[in-house]
Steps between C-alpha positions, in 0.01 A plus 500: 500500500301422185667561164307510172631562148282615209628524144378576150647554155697822468232632260264489800732686738219756549308236695796423727548870570128531578535217749806661659329836549176349631683288761752756622272660760400170662856370504643816656227493765547133589878495499544320169702579192488469123749481216445573130709306247514567126685268264521468123191277483329509842386756755455383857402616847608328820323589822584404856248537778436380853130577464238318289341829389758557226465147360121528492518837326755368251264220394214746465719723285589205278129459421490868402804467275348207311133596521562860397845536343514177304134517407536857373786399274300204372192709427695787345686262269195302390196730491413582137316827550543833323487718811728790582803411714328662799169320460679172437680533833175582680329200335780272620474644852122450502532140376757430773275650769194308383657161583772596743363341817449166326840514330665599828360201688609256229849647475544494880419128507753428226774710659487310828768547765867476417834663570561556128265629228575525129213720381538420131518129580179516704331683213621261231456167675233533771238734354390334176124511576527869597670588172226311314246715682686815395506375143120456507465858625712627209292299253180639648598863439415577134743674268242773448494587871468880524537774757123493540518127578768571759272755664210250514724225639637730771150624583402138564802433723452821699130428544576154640770616744459623857871563549602842630824677421629845590679745275727780621677681220625217281534245780244221535429349843317180585221472754763464775666823374805308382647655182445282194792468260409192295492698175881487520462140383366636171825687445456831682290657772170607343210643701225413252623144452537470880134591544400243237717230661334562838160393361360815658129548538538837675781755482521747789704802393678669790561844356531625145609283208663608177304566183606182321419281798172685549405417139583134564282490811217674319516244222530179701372591849251780433251382764756346733768764551440687825682830555573649842 
């Protein structure tokens, strides 16, 4: 039986809970188990599994936590733009999506294989070049960045993408029809941010969508939202 422990500072307990929820289905199916632990300073998750599937998924989820959750917090804290709170969040999601595949590969190499992962330690001590890259991105975005600039930037990203996602109600599904919940790493589940994070080139709407979400799709995916 393989046992792996993942921990982070208590201020990042959201990430440990995300990991717990994302792994629970695999572990229950493969006869494994998991245990959440919250202390005064650290939050931790211990998993036990007889199957390699859970360990592989755990390492993939660690790249999401750093490449999305940690990067979002870095961008949100350092971007000097006078956007609304909503547009600022969408800008951060779009900037994450634009480089996510490259960031993911780098993070995966630095994580490696172990039976114990301290997420904050990996971020602080193994990912210096990645943080420098994020700093350059922040410096590249001008303080006068506007909502119109956000629209142009997103138009460029959408035009370059061939990724397909599916939308039913407020739930976003990937091309394999697996529900996407990565926006939780930004603090809460958010359909619009989820679509941005997916680097979608086409959004297939399976049924009606609400007025607010319809306005979002009209603004950012006018030619690429397909209704059925």
